[in-house]
Residue, then its C-alpha position, 0 to 999 in steps of 0.5 A: m472504431k464503432p461505439s458499440l466496440l469502444l465500451p469493451f476495449l475500454l473496459i479491457l484496458g482498464a482491467c490491464h491496469g488493475d493488474a500492475p503493483g502499486e507504489w504505496t506501502a504500508f508499514v505497521f509498527a506493534n508498538s509505536a513506542d519503538q518505530s525501529k521495528w515494522i513489518a512492511t507490505p508493499r505494492f498497494q495500488s492507492f493510499g486508501m488500499c494501504k491504510s485499510a490494509a495497515k488498519e487490518s494488520i492493527a487490529a489482528l496484532p495482540d495489542p493494537a492499542k500499542a500499534s501504529y501505521v504509516c503508509g510510503f509512497q514509492c519506498g526504495a528502488d526495489p519494491g519488493s524490499p520497501d525502506l522507509a527512510a526512502c519513502k518519497t511521501k509518508r501519509v497515516 
C-alpha cells in the first residue's frame, strides 16, 4: 500500500473502533449511605469517560454532597442490564 493511502486507511480503522460500545458502567448512588439504590449508565469505553459521566450525574442531583459513584468493568453478561455485584473490577 502506498504511504499516501496508509494514513486515511488507519484513520478510518480507528474511527470504526471508536464506535464500539465500551465495557465500563457508571453506578451513581444518590445517597452514599444507602448503596442498595443506584442508577447505572453502561457502555463507556474507558474508566476516564465513566468517571466524568458519573461526576456530571452527581452534580445534577438535588443533594450532590450525599452522593457517590463507582465505575465497574464488565458488569454482567448483559451490558444493557449491568449488575454491580458482577463487575470484574470496580474503581472510584
